[in-house]
C-alpha positions in Angstrom: 27.3 -22.6 8.0 24.5 -21.9 6.0 23.1 -18.2 6.2 19.7 -17.9 6.3 18.6 -14.6 4.0 16.9 -11.6 5.5 13.1 -11.0 5.4 12.2 -7.9 4.1 8.7 -6.6 4.7 7.4 -3.8 2.3 4.2 -1.4 3.4 2.7 1.4 1.6 0.5 3.9 3.2 -1.7 5.6 0.4 -3.8 8.6 1.6 -6.8 8.9 -0.8 -8.2 12.6 -0.1 -11.2 12.4 -2.2 -12.7 8.7 -1.7 -16.1 9.1 -3.6 -14.0 10.7 -6.6 -11.0 8.6 -7.0 -11.9 5.0 -5.2 -12.6 3.7 -8.8 -9.4 4.6 -10.1 -7.4 3.4 -7.2 -9.3 0.5 -7.2 -8.1 -0.2 -10.9 -4.4 0.0 -10.0 -4.9 -2.1 -6.8 -6.6 -4.5 -8.9 -3.8 -4.9 -11.6 -1.0 -5.3 -8.8 -3.3 -7.6 -6.7 -0.8 -10.6 -7.0 2.0 -8.3 -5.2 -0.5 -7.1 -2.3 -0.2 -9.7 0.8 -2.3 -7.6 3.2 -4.7 -4.7 2.7 -6.3 -2.6 5.4 -8.5 0.6 4.7 -9.0 2.8 7.4 -11.1 6.2 7.2 -13.2 8.3 10.2 -16.5 7.2 10.6 -19.4 7.6 13.4 -23.3 8.0 13.6 -23.3 11.5 12.1 -20.5 11.2 9.4 -18.3 9.5 7.1 -14.9 11.2 6.0 -14.4 12.0 2.6 -10.6 10.9 2.9 -9.2 7.4 3.1 -5.7 5.5 4.4 -5.1 2.3 2.7 -2.2 0.0 4.1 -0.9 -2.6 1.8 1.6 -5.4 2.9 3.6 -6.2 -0.5 4.8 -9.2 -1.5 7.3 -9.4 -4.9 9.9 -7.7 -6.6 10.7 -3.9 -6.1 10.0 -2.8 -9.4 6.3 -3.8 -9.5 6.0 -1.6 -6.3 7.7 1.3 -8.1 5.3 1.0 -11.3 2.4 0.6 -9.2 3.4 3.9 -6.8 3.6 5.9 -10.2 0.4 4.8 -11.5 -1.4 5.9 -7.9 0.1 9.1 -8.2 -0.8 9.8 -11.5 -4.4 9.5 -10.8 -4.4 12.6 -8.9 -1.5 14.7 -7.5 -3.7 14.7 -4.1 -3.1 11.2 -3.7 0.1 10.5 -1.3 2.0 7.1 -1.4 4.6 6.5 1.3 6.5 3.1 1.7 8.4 1.6 4.8 11.3 -1.4 4.4 11.8 -3.6 7.2 15.0 -5.8 6.9 14.5 -8.5 9.5 17.3 -10.6 10.5 16.9 -14.3 11.3 17.1 -15.7 14.9 19.8 -17.4 15.5 19.1 -20.8 17.0 
């Protein structure tokens, strides 16, 4: 019987403490690894009176772990306030 491989989902959370100052450099790194980013969601607090200076990016990654580690290192090198965290989910295939 043939075993189906596990699906692996890798999610990155990136906290950018000063969007106005750091967004351009963060975007440059994300563009460099654009073919490794399947989904991108940007979150920051905003209301009628203000817009937060910090932001949070959620990325669903695709590809090799070596590329993910390179991207993480480049993001952290932009500014020591940038926090990058990673979640990895190993999903077993459904048995029919």
